[in-house]
N, C-alpha and C positions, 0 to 999 in steps of 0.2 A: 504493500500500500504506500509506504513512504517513497519507495523507488518510483512508483508510478506518479506520485505527486510531484517529485522533483523533475521527472521527465516531462511533465506537462507544464511546469512553471518556469524551469530554467532551460534556456535555449543554448545552442552552441555559441551564438554571438555573445551571450551574457558571460560565458566562461572565458572567451577570448578577451573580452573587455576587462574582466576582473584581473586576469593574468597581466594584461598590458598595464593597467593602473598600478598593480603591485610592483612590476618591474620598473616603471617610471619613478614611483615613490622611492624605491630602493636606490636608484641612481641619484635622485635628488638628495636623499639623505647623505650618501657618500660624498657627493660634491659639496654639499653644504657643510659637512663636517670638516672636509679638507680646507675649505675657505675659512671656516671658523678658527681653526688652528693658526692659519696664516694671519688672520685678522687680530687674534689675541696677541700673537708675537709682535706684530707691528705696532699695535696700540700701546702695549706695555713698554715696548722699546721707546716710543715717543714720550710716554709719561715719565720714563726714567732717563730721558735725555740720551737715548741710544738710537741707532738706525733700525734695529731689527733685521730680519732676513732680507738680503738685497742682492744675493749672488745667483741662486738657482732660479733662472727664469726672470722675466720682467717683474720688477719690484719684489723679487723673492717668492713669486706665486708657486713655484714648483718645489719649494723647500719641503713642504709636507709630503708631496709625492716621493721625493728622494728619500726622506726618512722612512716612509712606508716600505719602499723597495729594499732599503738597507735592512730593516727589521725582518722582512720576509725571508731573506737569505742568511740570516744569522743562525747560529746553532741553537736548537731547541733543547733546553736542559730541564730534566725532571729530577728533583731531589730524591735521594735514596729512601728517605723516611716519609715521602709523600704518599698519599692515597692516589694512585695513578688515575683511576677513572674519574674521581671527583675533581682532581687537580686539572684535568683536561676539559671537564664539562663546565667548570665555573666561568671561564670567559664568555661562553655562549649564553649563559644565564644572565650575564650583564648586558650583552649586546642586543639580543633578540627583543627584550621588552622595550628598549629604546625605539627600535624600528616599529614595533606594533603600536606604540603610543602615537607615533607620527601618522599612522594610517588613519586615525579618526579625525584629523585636523583638516578643515576646509581651507586650502591655501589660496583659492581664487573663487570666482563666481560673481554674478551680478546680484547684489543685494540692495540696489537703489530703489527708490519709490517712484512709480510711474505717475502719469498725469491723473490717473484715477485713484491715486492713493494706495495702490497695491504694492506691497514690498516684494521684491524678487526673492526667489527661493534658492538662488545659486546654482540652478541646474543648467545643463547644456546638452544639446543634441550631438551625439557622436555615432555616425553610421546608423542613424535611425533609432538609437537607444538614448533614453533620457538618463543622465547620470550627473553626479556631483564631482567636484574637484577634491575628492578624498577617496582613499581606497575603500573604506567601509563607512557608511552612514548609519551608525548604530543608534537605536532609540535609547540605549543606556550607555552612551559614550563616556559620561563622567564616571560611572562606576567602573567601566573598563579601564579608564586612565588610572584610577586609584588602585585597581588590581595589578596593573602592570608596574606601577611605581613601587608597590609592595613586593612584587616578584623580583624586581631588579636587585634588591638588597641581598637576595639569596646568593647571587654570583659572588659578591664581595665576602659574604660570611663563609661560604664554602671554600673560596680561594684561600682565605686565611687559615681555616681549620685544616684543610687538606695538605698544606705546605709542609707540615711537620716541623715548624720553626716557631719560636716564641714571638718574635716581632710581628709576623703576619697574623698570628692568633690574636695578639693584643689589638691589632688594627681591625680585625673582624668583629671582636667583642665591642669595640667602640662604635663600629658601624651599626651593629644591631641595636645598641642602646640609643644611638642617635636617630635611627629610623623610627623606632617606637615612639620616641619623644616628639618628633616633628611630623610624623604621619598623621597623628591625631589632630594637630593644629591645621595641617593642610586640608584634611577632609572636612573639618568643621567650618573652615573659611569658605568652602564651596557650598555649604548649606545656604548661605545668603544669596549666592548666585542662582541656585536652583529655585529659591523662594521668589525672587523677583522675575525670573525668566519663565518659570512654570514648565521647564523641560529639562530632561537629562541628556538630550542630544546636543552635540556640539553645533550642528547645523541649526537646530532650533534655537539655541542660545544666541547665535549670530543674528538670526531673523528677528528675535525678540528685541535686541539692541537696535537693529535697523528700524523696526516699527516704532520704538520709543523715541528715536531721535537722539538718545543719550546713551553713552556706554555704561556698562555695569559698574565701572569705576566710580561714577557719580551716583548712580541709582542706589548702590549698596552703601554709600556713605564713606568711601575711601578705606575704612578700617579693614574689611576682608582683603582688599587689594594688597595692603602693606603686610598683613599677616601671611598671605599666600607667597609674596616675594621672599620674605625672611625664611619661612618654612621650606619653600622650594629651593632656595639656595642651600639650606642645610641638607635637603634630600639629595642634592647634586654633589655633596661633599666638596663644595668649592669654598675658597676663602670668603669670609673668615671662619668657616666651619669645616675646614679640611683636616680635622684631627685624626681622621681615619688613616691618612698617609703622611702624618707629620714627620718630615725627614729628619728634624733635629732630635726626635725622640724614638722613632720606630724604623729608621733606615729608609724604607720605602713603604711601610705599612703593609697592607694585605697583599700587594703584588711584589714583595721583595724578592721572592724566589722565581718569578716569572721572567722569561726572556723570549726573544724572537717574536713570532707572529702572535703568540698568546698575550704577551705584554702589549703588542700593538692593538689587540682587540679590546683590552681594558682601556687603553688610551683612546681608541675610537669610540667606545661606549660612553666615556666621560664627556667628550665634546658633542657627541650626538645627543646625549641627554640634555646638554645645555641648550642646543638648538631647539629640541623638542619642548623643554620647559618654557623657553621664551615664546614659542608658538602657542602653547597652551595659555599663557598669560594674555597674549594678544587676543586669542579667541574668546576667553571667558570674560575679560574685563574691558577690552578696548574695541570690541566689535568685529575682530577678525578682518575679513575682506571688505566689510561694509564701511562706507565713508562716514565721517563724523558730521559733516556739514555740507551745505550747498553754497557754492560761490555764484554771485550774481553774474549772469551772462556766460557762465562756463558750464558746459554739459559734462557732469561727472559720470554719466552712464556710458562708460567705455566698454561695456560688456564684461566678459570674464577677465580680460586682461587688466581692466581698471581695478577689479578686486584684488588681483595679484599685486599690483603696484602698491595699493593701500596696505595690504598684508605685509609685504616685504619691508616697507618703510617703517611700520610699527615694530616689526621684529628686529630690525637693525638697531633701534633705540635700546631695546632690552638686552641684546647681545653686547652692546657697548657698556651697558650698566653692569653686567656680570664681569666684564673685563676690568672695568673701573674698580669694582670691589676688590678684585684680585691685586690690583696695583697699589691700592691705597690703604686697605684695612688690615691691621695686624691680626694674627690668629688668636681666637679666644681661648681662655683656659677651659678645661673640661667642666669644672663646676659652674662657670658662667654659661656654658652651652646648655647644661641641664636646667639651670635656674631660668634662663630665657624661655625655654620650651615649656616647662611644667608650671612655672609660677607667673608667667605673663601671657604667652601666646595662647595657651589652651584656655585659661579663664576668659580672655577677651573674645576668642573665636567661638566660645560656647555661649557667652551672653549676648553677642551682637545679633545673631539670627532671632533670638527671642525679642530683642528690642525692635528689629525690623518687622516682625510679625505683629507686635502690639501696635506699631505705627500704622500698619495696613488696616488693622481692625478699627483704629481710631479714625482713619481717613474714610472708611465705609460708614461711619456714624454709628457703629454698634456699641460703643462705650456709653455715650449719652450722658456724661457728667455735665457737660455744658451744651448750650444750644448750637454752638459752632464746632465743626469737626476740627478746625484749625486749633481751637483752644484745647480740644481733647488730645491732639498730637503734641502740643506744648506740654500738657500735663504728663503724658507718657514719657516724653524726653526728660522732663525734670525728675520723675521717679527713677528712670533708668540711670541717669547720671548720679543721682543720690545713692542708689544701690551700688554702683561701680565705685564711688568714692569711699563708701563704708567698707566694701570688700577689699579695696586696695589698702586702706588703713589697717584693717585687721590682719591682712596678709603681711604687710611690712612689720607690724608688731610681732607677729609670730616668727618671721625670719630673724628679726633682731634678737628676740629672746632665745631662739635656738642657737644663734651664733654666740651669744653671751655664755650660754651653758657649755658649749663646746670649748670655748676659751677658758672658762673657769675649771673645767675638768682637767685641763692641762696646766693649771696654775698660772695662767697668763692674765686673768682678769677676775676680780672679785664679783660674786653674785650678791645683789642687794638682799640682805637678811636682817633679822632683828639685831640690835646692838649687842645683846648679851649672848648671841649665838657664837659658840666656839669656832664654827666654820668661818664666820666673817673675820674673827680675830686672827685665825691662822692665815687667811688670804691676805689680810692687811700686813701682818708681819712679814709674809713672804715677799710682798711687793716692796716693803721697806728694805729688806735685805737685798733684793735685786737692784734697788736704786743705789745702794751703797756699793 
């Protein structure tokens, strides 16, 4: 029955079209990754008053290709204490999810509004087939993105565990803790986007922003956007969150024992993930291929190619942002990394969708405290800000008390107690002796 259904609904042309889209997307990913490596080297070089690559090809464009060819022909070494199967599988577990995530991103298409007020759906006719400029237009694209971002960490974790060495193992343990900490904030920040867009599809989210005339960056109130950028940077293990491969501490981190093409695959996955994360940010918060505005006297409906221009321009801004982070921000301490994720990002990303939901209810007039829905919205905002202020105060007090107790347990600071308490006297005498 299933075979008959597939035979009736899927034609040979559909199969050819799907294969062609997948092949084109794979080539685009590889070329974009190669250019991203060159772009990062050139920008970091300029920011550090250097030239960057400038020998291999015009403006050093072929330097990444030369590095890839060199790594391809280098000797592939497997440590004697490594788990051979898992050691060789890990690079693929890092690379494949990056490509699969890129498959759900609409990179072009016409999402402009016509004279009748109808927003384009980004589709195009190819050999009589209606399709979109993405490999797969999934109705649950956001959930697929979260699943792939969670799966990608298995490559890093298994690479460190299977190497049979301590430094890679420490790197993989760090990667696991970091992924758990920031995956929660990443997912919760998407709740606001889903709430205002009413769709789990990436194409549907772009159409929603085009119909509103405003990107989700503004509609969601900026907070989920900044939370997503911080959590996404941590998910990418890029500076200032690159503790997974901190060379001053862990030699090379999880990929210390890798060489040749396997090391190149980790390198490729890192930069492909950077391009993919930038594309996801553009799609979810900045309208993807949809234009932001209408210019008087200028027709922005350039068809699907106009959508690609808008998408690429927005993407370039965020790729520069990631490179800027790398060139300017120092690496965080591990305790700072954990504090930022658990004590700041998760509470904010958990409370903000509730605030947006309450504002939506107030705008619909369902609260009814005042005669005006605007007054109800102001009331909701006031209550939300008050709760946030109280929560932040309580959290800071708890953090301070915990820090004081830790220091006091090491004899570095006295804990406020009763004057006759012998513990207070002992701490006071200890501090005096230390001062002398």
